[in-house]
GUNUKE-443660 format. One record per residue: z, y, x of N, C-alpha, C, O, CB in turn; residue in one letter; residue number from 0. Coordinates in nm, 3 decimals. Atoms other than C-alpha are relative to their C-alpha. Glycine has a CB too. Layout:
N
Z,Y,X,Z,Y,X,Z,Y,X,Z,Y,X,Z,Y,X,A,NUM
...
end
This chain:
178
0.011,-0.144,0.020,10.776,11.302,9.897,0.069,0.069,0.117,0.172,0.022,0.165,0.061,0.043,-0.136,M,0
-0.066,-0.083,-0.097,10.856,11.561,10.155,-0.063,0.137,-0.007,-0.175,0.153,-0.057,-0.009,-0.061,0.143,S,1
0.055,-0.134,0.000,10.809,11.929,10.199,0.109,0.102,-0.013,0.223,0.068,-0.043,-0.101,0.016,-0.111,G,2
-0.100,-0.106,0.002,10.984,12.261,10.205,0.058,0.027,-0.138,0.165,0.087,-0.148,-0.059,0.124,0.053,P,3
-0.049,-0.029,0.133,11.024,12.274,9.827,0.120,-0.087,-0.038,0.194,-0.054,-0.131,-0.110,-0.020,-0.101,A,4
-0.111,0.088,0.033,11.275,11.989,9.828,0.132,0.057,0.053,0.138,0.105,0.166,-0.025,-0.140,0.058,L,5
-0.132,-0.045,-0.043,11.642,12.084,9.844,0.059,-0.106,0.092,0.038,-0.226,0.071,0.093,0.026,-0.122,A,6
-0.062,0.092,-0.094,11.836,11.930,10.131,0.152,0.008,-0.014,0.207,0.112,-0.051,-0.043,0.031,0.145,A,7
-0.145,0.010,0.007,12.198,11.819,10.140,0.052,-0.041,0.138,-0.013,-0.119,0.208,0.046,-0.102,-0.110,T,8
-0.061,0.037,-0.127,12.424,11.793,10.441,0.080,-0.129,-0.019,0.142,-0.149,-0.123,0.091,0.114,0.055,R,9
-0.075,0.125,0.003,12.576,11.454,10.519,0.033,-0.041,0.142,0.008,0.033,0.238,-0.079,-0.110,-0.072,G,10
-0.036,0.051,-0.132,12.701,11.242,10.806,-0.006,-0.153,-0.001,0.010,-0.217,-0.105,0.141,0.048,0.043,A,11
-0.005,0.145,-0.013,12.677,10.888,10.936,0.147,-0.042,0.002,0.233,0.033,0.049,-0.075,-0.049,0.128,T,12
-0.138,0.049,0.001,12.990,10.679,10.886,0.028,-0.092,0.118,0.144,-0.125,0.144,0.029,-0.073,-0.130,V,13
-0.010,0.085,-0.119,12.924,10.462,11.194,-0.130,0.013,0.078,-0.220,0.084,0.034,0.030,-0.150,-0.038,T,14
0.128,0.004,-0.071,12.655,10.405,11.455,-0.101,-0.072,-0.088,-0.071,-0.176,-0.146,0.014,-0.071,0.140,S,15
0.102,0.059,0.088,12.332,10.329,11.270,-0.139,0.041,0.049,-0.157,0.146,0.109,0.021,0.045,-0.149,V,16
0.138,-0.029,-0.037,11.957,10.313,11.328,-0.068,0.087,-0.105,-0.052,0.065,-0.225,-0.079,-0.129,0.020,N,17
0.089,-0.079,0.085,11.725,10.576,11.185,-0.134,-0.073,0.006,-0.189,-0.092,0.115,-0.011,0.153,0.049,L,18
0.119,0.084,0.004,11.420,10.378,11.074,-0.120,0.075,-0.058,-0.105,0.177,-0.125,0.026,-0.126,-0.081,R,19
0.124,-0.062,0.044,11.057,10.463,11.000,-0.030,-0.025,-0.147,-0.125,0.031,-0.201,-0.115,-0.050,0.083,A,20
0.018,0.029,0.142,11.087,10.326,10.645,0.129,-0.057,-0.056,0.221,-0.089,0.018,-0.117,-0.098,-0.021,G,21
-0.122,0.046,0.067,11.344,10.210,10.390,0.018,-0.153,0.005,0.003,-0.221,-0.097,0.000,0.046,-0.143,P,22
-0.025,0.143,-0.017,11.419,9.863,10.529,0.023,-0.032,0.146,-0.026,0.039,0.233,-0.116,-0.083,-0.056,G,23
-0.031,0.036,-0.139,11.546,9.690,10.840,-0.119,-0.055,0.076,-0.111,-0.068,0.198,0.112,-0.100,0.002,T,24
0.120,0.049,-0.068,11.196,9.555,10.918,-0.085,0.113,0.054,-0.178,0.088,0.130,-0.082,-0.085,-0.094,W,25
0.074,-0.114,-0.054,11.065,9.907,10.989,0.050,0.033,0.140,0.165,0.005,0.173,0.013,0.122,-0.092,Y,26
-0.040,-0.033,-0.138,11.069,10.032,11.350,0.117,0.099,0.004,0.134,0.182,-0.086,-0.119,0.056,0.077,P,27
-0.110,-0.093,-0.023,11.374,10.214,11.483,-0.059,0.127,0.062,-0.128,0.122,0.164,0.110,-0.063,0.093,V,28
0.044,-0.130,-0.051,11.299,10.584,11.533,0.098,0.045,0.109,0.056,0.090,0.216,-0.008,0.105,-0.115,V,29
-0.106,-0.033,-0.096,11.632,10.649,11.709,0.131,-0.060,-0.051,0.142,-0.096,-0.168,0.012,0.155,0.019,T,30
-0.134,0.045,0.038,11.993,10.535,11.707,0.088,0.123,-0.017,0.084,0.214,0.065,0.060,-0.099,0.106,A,31
-0.088,-0.114,0.027,12.249,10.774,11.558,0.146,-0.042,0.023,0.184,-0.154,-0.010,-0.020,0.053,-0.145,M,32
-0.140,0.031,-0.025,12.614,10.791,11.661,0.085,0.018,-0.126,0.037,0.072,-0.226,0.055,0.088,0.112,P,33
-0.091,-0.027,0.112,12.915,10.791,11.426,0.015,0.151,-0.020,0.014,0.227,0.076,0.139,-0.066,0.023,P,34
-0.022,-0.141,0.037,12.966,11.124,11.246,-0.116,0.093,0.035,-0.097,0.213,0.049,0.125,0.052,0.066,S,35
0.117,-0.084,-0.026,12.613,11.245,11.322,-0.028,0.085,-0.124,-0.034,0.033,-0.235,-0.124,-0.088,0.037,A,36
0.028,-0.091,0.111,12.541,11.551,11.106,-0.146,-0.016,-0.042,-0.237,0.005,0.038,0.029,0.148,0.040,A,37
0.132,0.028,0.053,12.242,11.470,10.885,-0.044,0.107,-0.100,0.039,0.170,-0.165,-0.003,-0.136,-0.066,L,38
0.058,-0.071,0.112,12.010,11.665,10.663,-0.060,-0.108,-0.088,-0.146,-0.184,-0.043,-0.108,0.108,0.046,T,39
0.046,0.102,0.093,11.947,11.447,10.357,-0.101,0.065,-0.095,-0.067,0.158,-0.168,0.119,-0.063,-0.079,I,40
0.106,-0.056,0.084,11.617,11.518,10.180,-0.007,-0.066,-0.137,-0.061,-0.009,-0.231,-0.134,-0.013,0.069,Y,41
-0.001,0.072,0.126,11.666,11.261,9.907,0.022,-0.148,0.026,0.023,-0.193,0.140,-0.130,0.024,-0.078,G,42
-0.022,0.144,-0.010,11.726,10.895,9.834,-0.092,-0.071,-0.099,-0.136,-0.013,-0.198,0.149,-0.036,-0.027,C,43
0.075,0.081,0.097,11.531,10.616,9.666,0.078,-0.004,-0.130,0.199,0.021,-0.130,-0.025,-0.144,0.055,L,44
-0.066,-0.006,0.130,11.610,10.588,9.296,0.120,-0.094,-0.012,0.210,-0.067,-0.091,-0.099,-0.034,-0.108,D,45
-0.115,0.090,0.002,11.849,10.298,9.357,0.107,0.044,0.099,0.211,-0.021,0.112,-0.043,-0.144,0.032,A,46
-0.091,-0.056,-0.099,12.024,10.507,9.625,0.025,-0.096,0.116,0.126,-0.083,0.185,0.132,0.035,-0.065,A,47
-0.021,0.098,-0.107,11.980,10.219,9.870,-0.036,0.055,0.137,0.027,0.019,0.236,-0.081,-0.123,-0.028,S,48
0.044,-0.060,-0.126,11.800,10.420,10.142,-0.024,0.149,-0.023,-0.069,0.191,-0.130,-0.129,-0.069,0.055,W,49
0.018,-0.145,0.010,11.788,10.793,10.213,-0.091,0.050,0.111,-0.088,0.000,0.223,0.136,0.071,0.005,C,50
0.090,-0.069,-0.093,11.528,11.012,10.383,0.082,0.111,0.065,0.128,0.202,-0.004,-0.128,0.057,-0.073,D,51
-0.087,-0.095,-0.070,11.714,11.210,10.651,-0.066,0.049,0.128,-0.167,-0.005,0.173,0.136,-0.065,0.032,V,52
0.038,-0.041,-0.135,11.669,11.404,10.971,0.127,0.019,0.081,0.233,0.055,0.031,-0.085,0.132,-0.002,S,53
-0.109,-0.016,-0.096,11.889,11.412,11.278,-0.060,0.019,0.137,-0.150,-0.055,0.178,0.098,-0.123,-0.002,W,54
0.044,-0.024,-0.137,11.833,11.555,11.624,-0.150,0.014,0.015,-0.206,-0.028,0.116,0.047,-0.112,0.087,G,55
0.143,-0.020,-0.006,11.473,11.648,11.548,-0.082,-0.120,-0.047,-0.204,-0.112,-0.052,-0.039,0.034,0.138,G,56
0.071,0.119,0.046,11.385,11.298,11.421,0.015,-0.012,-0.152,0.116,0.027,-0.209,0.055,-0.128,0.070,A,57
0.001,0.019,0.145,11.297,11.213,11.061,-0.016,-0.148,-0.030,-0.095,-0.216,0.036,-0.113,0.084,-0.067,R,58
0.013,0.140,0.035,11.341,10.875,10.897,0.094,-0.041,-0.112,0.142,0.041,-0.190,0.026,-0.085,0.121,G,59
-0.075,0.061,0.110,11.534,10.643,10.669,0.124,-0.069,0.053,0.122,-0.132,0.158,-0.088,-0.100,-0.076,W,60
-0.125,0.067,-0.033,11.891,10.520,10.680,0.058,-0.060,-0.128,0.049,-0.001,-0.236,0.102,0.100,0.067,V,61
-0.064,0.062,0.115,12.072,10.281,10.450,0.112,0.090,-0.049,0.190,0.142,0.030,0.054,-0.141,0.036,S,62
-0.104,-0.088,0.056,12.295,10.479,10.216,0.140,-0.055,0.024,0.238,0.018,0.010,-0.023,0.019,-0.150,S,63
-0.131,0.056,-0.033,12.578,10.240,10.308,0.063,0.068,0.120,0.184,0.060,0.141,-0.012,-0.149,0.027,N,64
-0.048,-0.063,-0.122,12.606,10.440,10.630,-0.003,0.152,-0.006,0.006,0.219,0.097,-0.082,-0.046,0.117,Y,65
0.008,-0.145,0.017,12.583,10.791,10.485,0.110,0.048,-0.095,0.136,-0.014,-0.198,-0.140,0.041,-0.055,V,66
-0.098,-0.061,0.089,12.855,11.010,10.339,-0.035,0.148,-0.018,-0.104,0.208,0.064,0.145,-0.016,0.056,S,67
0.016,-0.142,0.029,12.853,11.356,10.182,0.138,0.057,-0.035,0.229,-0.017,-0.073,-0.103,0.025,-0.116,V,68
-0.125,-0.067,0.038,13.128,11.608,10.122,-0.016,0.051,-0.142,-0.105,0.131,-0.170,0.034,0.118,0.099,Y,69
0.011,-0.035,0.140,13.186,11.646,9.749,0.139,0.014,-0.061,0.223,-0.075,-0.045,-0.082,-0.105,-0.077,Y,70
-0.127,-0.029,0.067,13.476,11.800,9.554,0.120,-0.021,0.094,0.220,-0.082,0.057,0.015,-0.088,-0.124,Q,71
-0.111,0.001,-0.095,13.694,11.832,9.863,0.023,-0.131,0.073,0.124,-0.145,0.143,0.121,0.035,-0.071,G,72
-0.019,0.126,-0.072,13.645,11.480,9.995,-0.133,-0.059,0.045,-0.239,-0.024,-0.007,0.076,-0.101,-0.087,Q,73
0.118,0.070,-0.048,13.402,11.262,10.184,-0.023,-0.121,-0.089,0.067,-0.202,-0.109,0.016,-0.042,0.149,T,74
0.032,0.110,0.091,13.226,11.019,9.950,-0.131,-0.066,0.040,-0.217,-0.005,0.102,-0.009,0.051,-0.146,V,75
0.123,0.074,-0.025,12.960,10.752,9.978,-0.105,0.038,-0.104,-0.071,0.073,-0.217,0.026,-0.152,-0.002,A,76
0.108,-0.029,0.093,12.621,10.811,9.820,-0.015,-0.118,-0.097,-0.009,-0.235,-0.056,-0.133,0.027,0.076,I,77
0.020,0.103,0.103,12.567,10.622,9.493,-0.103,0.053,-0.100,-0.127,0.174,-0.105,0.135,-0.038,-0.072,S,78
0.097,-0.048,0.099,12.306,10.633,9.214,0.060,0.103,-0.096,-0.009,0.197,-0.136,-0.054,-0.117,-0.080,P,79
-0.063,-0.094,0.092,12.554,10.814,8.990,0.023,0.136,0.065,0.021,0.239,-0.004,0.132,-0.056,-0.051,A,80
-0.030,-0.125,-0.070,12.630,11.077,9.255,-0.125,0.083,0.030,-0.117,0.205,0.040,0.072,-0.031,0.129,L,81
0.124,-0.069,-0.039,12.267,11.165,9.337,-0.028,0.123,-0.088,-0.045,0.231,-0.033,-0.118,-0.096,-0.008,I,82
0.030,-0.120,0.078,12.204,11.397,9.037,0.114,0.101,0.000,0.091,0.221,-0.013,-0.033,-0.038,-0.143,P,83
-0.116,-0.089,0.003,12.555,11.540,9.048,0.001,0.095,0.120,0.032,0.213,0.105,0.129,-0.081,-0.002,V,84
0.000,-0.085,-0.119,12.521,11.668,9.405,-0.135,0.066,0.024,-0.152,0.142,0.120,0.040,-0.081,0.122,I,85
0.130,-0.066,-0.010,12.159,11.770,9.352,-0.097,-0.065,0.098,-0.194,-0.002,0.138,0.020,0.140,0.039,G,86
0.096,0.069,-0.087,11.991,11.512,9.575,-0.125,-0.035,-0.080,-0.118,-0.067,-0.199,0.064,-0.128,0.060,L,87
0.127,0.033,0.060,11.627,11.451,9.500,-0.023,-0.151,0.011,0.014,-0.212,0.111,-0.115,0.078,0.067,T,88
0.044,0.139,-0.009,11.501,11.102,9.418,-0.138,0.005,0.064,-0.229,0.072,0.013,-0.003,-0.072,-0.142,V,89
0.125,-0.004,-0.076,11.222,11.041,9.670,-0.064,-0.138,0.003,0.000,-0.239,-0.026,0.024,0.051,0.143,V,90
0.074,0.125,-0.015,10.957,10.775,9.724,-0.050,-0.010,0.144,-0.069,0.092,0.210,-0.118,-0.008,-0.100,A,91
0.057,0.024,-0.132,10.831,10.622,10.045,-0.145,-0.043,-0.018,-0.174,-0.132,-0.098,0.081,-0.108,0.079,F,92
0.141,0.032,0.013,10.454,10.611,10.088,-0.072,0.024,0.131,-0.011,0.069,0.229,-0.064,0.081,-0.113,N,93
0.077,-0.013,-0.124,10.177,10.619,10.346,-0.014,0.146,0.044,-0.023,0.173,0.163,-0.137,-0.062,-0.018,Q,94
0.008,-0.142,-0.036,10.154,11.000,10.333,0.124,0.040,0.082,0.112,0.113,0.180,-0.013,0.089,-0.127,A,95
-0.123,-0.026,-0.076,10.517,11.018,10.452,-0.015,-0.057,0.141,0.011,0.012,0.239,0.123,-0.061,-0.071,Y,96
0.019,0.069,-0.128,10.440,10.765,10.730,-0.095,0.079,0.090,-0.065,0.103,0.207,-0.055,-0.144,-0.024,W,97
0.099,-0.075,-0.079,10.132,10.960,10.843,0.052,0.136,0.042,0.023,0.182,0.153,-0.129,0.016,-0.079,N,98
-0.052,-0.132,-0.030,10.311,11.293,10.829,0.104,-0.001,0.112,0.108,0.091,0.193,0.060,0.061,-0.125,N,99
-0.112,0.000,-0.095,10.610,11.189,11.041,-0.017,-0.089,0.122,0.056,-0.073,0.220,0.122,-0.041,-0.071,H,100
0.006,0.098,-0.109,10.491,10.907,11.270,-0.136,-0.014,0.067,-0.159,-0.113,0.137,0.042,-0.132,-0.051,Y,101
0.135,0.010,-0.057,10.130,10.978,11.374,0.001,-0.016,0.151,-0.091,-0.076,0.206,-0.081,0.123,-0.038,A,102
-0.004,0.008,-0.146,10.235,11.006,11.740,0.073,-0.125,0.051,0.081,-0.146,0.172,0.068,0.122,0.056,S,103
-0.074,0.119,-0.042,10.433,10.679,11.743,-0.095,-0.116,0.030,-0.199,-0.128,-0.034,0.101,-0.042,-0.109,Q,104
0.089,0.111,-0.035,10.284,10.367,11.905,-0.021,-0.101,-0.114,-0.123,-0.170,-0.116,0.055,-0.073,0.120,P,105
0.010,0.094,0.111,10.344,10.164,11.587,-0.062,0.062,-0.125,-0.070,-0.004,-0.228,0.135,-0.054,-0.034,W,106
0.054,-0.070,0.117,10.184,10.421,11.353,-0.114,-0.076,-0.067,-0.117,-0.083,-0.190,-0.048,0.138,0.042,H,107
0.116,0.069,0.055,9.862,10.220,11.306,0.033,-0.133,-0.066,-0.057,-0.201,-0.116,-0.099,-0.023,0.108,G,108
-0.040,0.127,0.058,10.061,9.922,11.179,0.061,0.015,-0.139,0.138,-0.071,-0.183,0.099,-0.069,0.092,Q,109
-0.053,-0.025,0.136,10.143,10.069,10.834,-0.013,-0.123,-0.089,0.085,-0.165,-0.151,-0.072,0.118,-0.064,W,110
0.023,0.113,0.091,9.987,9.776,10.648,0.091,-0.118,0.032,0.139,-0.185,-0.060,-0.144,-0.045,0.008,N,111
-0.087,0.110,-0.038,10.191,9.522,10.844,0.144,0.023,-0.043,0.209,-0.069,-0.092,-0.005,-0.020,0.148,G,112
-0.138,-0.030,0.040,10.522,9.696,10.780,0.013,0.009,-0.152,0.103,-0.051,-0.211,0.048,0.130,0.064,Y,113
-0.010,-0.021,0.144,10.454,9.800,10.421,-0.025,-0.129,-0.077,0.033,-0.150,-0.183,-0.098,0.107,-0.044,Y,114
0.027,0.128,0.067,10.315,9.457,10.330,0.125,-0.086,-0.009,0.137,-0.169,-0.099,-0.110,-0.075,0.074,A,115
-0.123,0.079,0.003,10.656,9.311,10.409,0.082,0.030,-0.124,0.166,-0.050,-0.163,0.084,0.027,0.124,R,116
-0.072,-0.032,0.123,10.787,9.488,10.100,-0.078,-0.045,-0.122,-0.023,-0.044,-0.233,0.027,0.150,-0.008,T,117
0.084,0.033,0.114,10.500,9.371,9.880,-0.020,0.122,-0.089,-0.045,0.108,-0.209,0.061,-0.115,-0.081,G,118
0.004,-0.123,0.079,10.487,9.734,9.770,0.139,0.029,-0.052,0.205,0.120,-0.003,-0.102,-0.010,-0.116,G,119
-0.132,-0.022,0.058,10.804,9.709,9.562,0.090,-0.121,0.014,0.212,-0.110,-0.003,-0.013,0.037,-0.144,A,120
-0.081,0.121,-0.013,10.918,9.352,9.619,-0.052,-0.080,0.118,-0.171,-0.078,0.146,-0.003,-0.084,-0.130,A,121
0.041,0.079,-0.113,10.912,9.123,9.917,-0.046,-0.137,-0.044,0.005,-0.192,-0.142,0.114,-0.012,0.101,R,122
0.042,0.136,0.029,10.728,8.796,9.914,-0.129,-0.033,0.070,-0.200,0.055,0.119,-0.015,-0.019,-0.148,G,123
0.121,0.045,-0.062,10.447,8.589,10.050,0.015,-0.014,0.150,0.123,0.004,0.204,-0.111,0.092,-0.032,G,124
0.000,0.021,-0.145,10.352,8.520,10.413,-0.038,0.128,0.071,-0.136,0.193,0.034,-0.097,-0.114,0.040,C,125
0.034,-0.111,-0.088,10.356,8.796,10.670,0.035,-0.047,0.140,0.152,-0.053,0.176,0.077,0.133,-0.040,V,126
-0.024,0.053,-0.133,10.314,8.664,11.021,0.082,-0.127,-0.010,0.050,-0.215,-0.091,0.072,0.103,0.089,G,127
-0.082,0.121,0.006,10.583,8.404,11.086,0.095,0.000,-0.119,0.153,-0.104,-0.151,0.078,-0.014,0.127,P,128
-0.095,-0.009,0.111,10.791,8.526,10.790,-0.070,-0.032,-0.132,-0.187,0.000,-0.150,0.064,0.139,-0.007,A,129
0.055,0.021,0.132,10.738,8.410,10.434,0.113,-0.022,-0.099,0.231,-0.020,-0.063,-0.096,-0.120,0.000,C,130
-0.100,0.010,0.105,10.913,8.356,10.105,0.024,0.139,-0.056,-0.057,0.229,-0.033,0.132,-0.062,0.052,G,131
-0.034,-0.131,0.051,11.077,8.644,9.928,0.029,-0.003,-0.147,0.029,-0.109,-0.211,-0.109,0.096,0.029,G,132
-0.036,-0.008,0.140,11.165,8.766,9.587,-0.036,0.136,-0.056,-0.064,0.230,0.018,0.148,-0.028,-0.020,S,133
0.020,-0.127,0.068,11.110,9.037,9.332,0.105,0.014,-0.109,0.144,-0.085,-0.170,-0.142,0.010,-0.059,G,134
-0.102,-0.025,0.101,11.362,9.197,9.098,-0.043,0.121,-0.083,-0.091,0.220,-0.028,0.140,0.023,0.065,V,135
0.020,-0.113,0.090,11.317,9.422,8.795,0.134,0.027,-0.067,0.196,-0.065,-0.122,-0.114,-0.028,-0.105,V,136
-0.125,-0.039,0.064,11.620,9.613,8.667,-0.030,0.061,-0.136,-0.125,0.136,-0.153,0.078,0.100,0.088,R,137
0.014,-0.055,0.134,11.660,9.695,8.301,0.074,0.131,-0.012,0.146,0.169,0.081,0.051,-0.099,-0.103,G,138
-0.062,-0.131,0.017,11.781,10.028,8.162,0.153,-0.007,-0.007,0.219,0.094,0.016,-0.053,0.066,-0.124,P,139
-0.145,0.013,0.008,12.135,9.893,8.115,0.058,-0.075,0.119,0.173,-0.120,0.114,0.039,-0.071,-0.127,N,140
-0.050,0.062,-0.122,12.166,9.742,8.463,-0.028,-0.147,0.013,-0.006,-0.203,0.121,0.142,0.021,0.008,G,141
0.034,0.141,-0.011,12.057,9.387,8.383,-0.125,-0.017,0.084,-0.195,0.081,0.111,-0.020,-0.064,-0.139,G,142
0.118,0.020,-0.082,11.784,9.228,8.590,-0.060,-0.137,-0.019,0.003,-0.226,-0.076,0.034,0.022,0.144,G,143
0.067,0.128,-0.001,11.537,8.947,8.621,-0.059,-0.017,0.139,-0.103,0.080,0.200,-0.110,-0.009,-0.111,A,144
0.046,0.023,-0.137,11.432,8.784,8.947,-0.093,-0.119,0.006,-0.084,-0.212,-0.074,0.118,-0.021,0.093,A,145
0.084,0.114,-0.034,11.166,8.554,9.084,0.020,-0.023,0.149,0.028,0.072,0.226,-0.154,0.025,-0.035,A,146
-0.032,0.033,-0.138,11.227,8.374,9.410,-0.114,-0.078,0.065,-0.180,-0.159,-0.001,0.130,-0.081,0.007,R,147
0.103,0.070,-0.075,10.986,8.250,9.677,0.063,-0.105,0.091,0.185,-0.121,0.095,-0.084,0.098,0.081,G,148
-0.048,0.101,-0.094,11.012,7.973,9.934,-0.090,-0.002,0.122,-0.199,0.055,0.122,0.006,-0.140,-0.067,F,149
0.074,0.007,-0.124,10.895,7.897,10.284,-0.005,-0.144,0.047,0.095,-0.216,0.037,0.062,0.090,0.107,C,150
0.016,0.134,-0.054,10.761,7.576,10.434,-0.090,0.003,0.121,-0.150,0.107,0.149,-0.057,-0.095,-0.106,G,151
0.080,0.000,-0.122,10.578,7.469,10.751,-0.150,0.016,-0.025,-0.222,0.064,0.062,0.025,-0.127,0.075,P,152
0.142,-0.009,0.028,10.238,7.455,10.579,-0.033,0.095,-0.114,-0.150,0.131,-0.133,-0.054,-0.137,-0.031,E,153
0.021,-0.091,0.111,10.283,7.682,10.277,0.118,0.095,-0.011,0.227,0.067,0.039,-0.020,-0.078,-0.133,Q,154
-0.111,-0.085,0.040,10.488,7.973,10.163,-0.039,0.068,-0.130,-0.157,0.079,-0.164,0.035,0.104,0.111,C,155
0.025,-0.060,0.131,10.524,8.146,9.830,0.091,0.120,-0.019,0.203,0.124,0.034,0.022,-0.102,-0.112,A,156
-0.079,-0.116,0.035,10.647,8.477,9.703,0.009,0.013,-0.150,-0.071,-0.045,-0.222,-0.059,0.127,0.062,G,157
-0.017,-0.019,0.143,10.770,8.584,9.365,-0.002,0.147,-0.034,0.032,0.232,0.049,0.129,-0.065,-0.048,G,158
0.002,-0.138,0.047,10.727,8.899,9.164,0.036,0.002,-0.148,0.005,-0.090,-0.222,-0.138,0.066,0.026,A,159
-0.034,-0.022,0.140,10.862,9.030,8.836,-0.056,0.136,-0.036,-0.033,0.234,0.034,0.155,-0.008,-0.025,V,160
0.055,-0.127,0.045,10.678,9.299,8.644,0.041,0.027,-0.143,0.039,-0.063,-0.227,-0.153,0.001,0.013,M,161
-0.034,-0.039,0.136,10.789,9.489,8.338,-0.130,0.037,-0.070,-0.208,0.118,-0.020,0.102,0.119,-0.003,R,162
0.121,-0.026,0.076,10.515,9.492,8.075,0.024,0.116,-0.096,0.138,0.149,-0.127,-0.045,-0.126,-0.076,Q,163
-0.017,-0.103,0.102,10.447,9.772,7.829,0.074,-0.062,-0.119,0.039,-0.173,-0.160,-0.138,0.061,-0.044,P,164
-0.079,0.054,0.110,10.694,9.721,7.547,0.127,-0.068,0.047,0.208,-0.112,-0.035,-0.082,-0.096,-0.080,G,165
-0.126,0.051,-0.053,10.967,9.593,7.781,0.005,-0.145,0.038,0.102,-0.187,0.101,0.103,0.024,-0.096,G,166
-0.002,0.141,-0.039,10.874,9.226,7.824,-0.016,-0.016,0.150,-0.060,0.076,0.219,-0.110,-0.076,-0.072,G,167
0.011,0.029,-0.142,10.884,9.064,8.167,-0.107,-0.104,0.024,-0.125,-0.196,-0.055,0.134,-0.046,0.056,L,168
0.098,0.098,-0.041,10.608,8.877,8.343,0.036,-0.046,0.140,0.053,0.037,0.230,-0.145,0.057,-0.007,Q,169
-0.032,0.057,-0.130,10.687,8.643,8.634,-0.128,-0.051,0.063,-0.208,-0.117,-0.002,0.105,-0.114,-0.012,F,170
0.117,0.047,-0.070,10.423,8.576,8.895,0.043,-0.057,0.134,0.135,-0.008,0.198,-0.102,0.112,0.018,R,171
-0.023,0.059,-0.132,10.421,8.357,9.201,-0.134,-0.037,0.060,-0.233,-0.053,-0.011,0.092,-0.125,-0.009,G,172
0.123,0.038,-0.067,10.163,8.270,9.457,0.033,-0.088,0.118,0.137,-0.071,0.182,-0.079,0.124,0.044,G,173
-0.018,0.089,-0.114,10.128,8.000,9.719,-0.112,0.029,0.098,-0.228,0.046,0.059,0.002,-0.151,-0.043,V,174
0.099,-0.026,-0.103,9.951,8.060,10.045,0.012,-0.106,0.109,0.121,-0.135,0.156,0.017,0.141,0.059,R,175
0.001,0.097,-0.108,9.848,7.800,10.301,0.024,0.074,0.131,-0.027,0.185,0.150,-0.134,-0.080,0.004,E,176
-0.028,-0.062,-0.130,9.976,7.877,10.650,-0.101,-0.042,0.103,-0.093,0.001,0.218,0.140,-0.034,0.048,R,177
end
């Protein structure tokens, strides 16, 4: 999600960090930000792991581990509990965001390659030389279930966990010849 209707929050980097084209270290680097760079934070993923920010005219994603906000007289790290308290929006990353902000970048046409590395919501399977991966589903009380993949010279496999209607979990795995 992006747009003028979303409220923005001021923040800062806590160290030198890369601003990336998506919420993960496998996405291209848009620019490198210095320590204490003043950020505009548009929102964070629901787990507060990555935040959609802008700095120096560039827009992208930064791990929330490297972002702080000023709250109640002190500098604090972003956390899932803090997001609604400070009024940050929970945002999603999708192809519309990618197209809106990176159409002029040389890697823009590679959306499927980058996004496939996440498996949509979980990583797994073969992508180029990389393979394996896992999927995790979190429950409403913080518990979770995971499926794990593996990698081999001739095969690789990924795992996924899906929550079914009614709350049950379904584990899926797939093997792909290399």
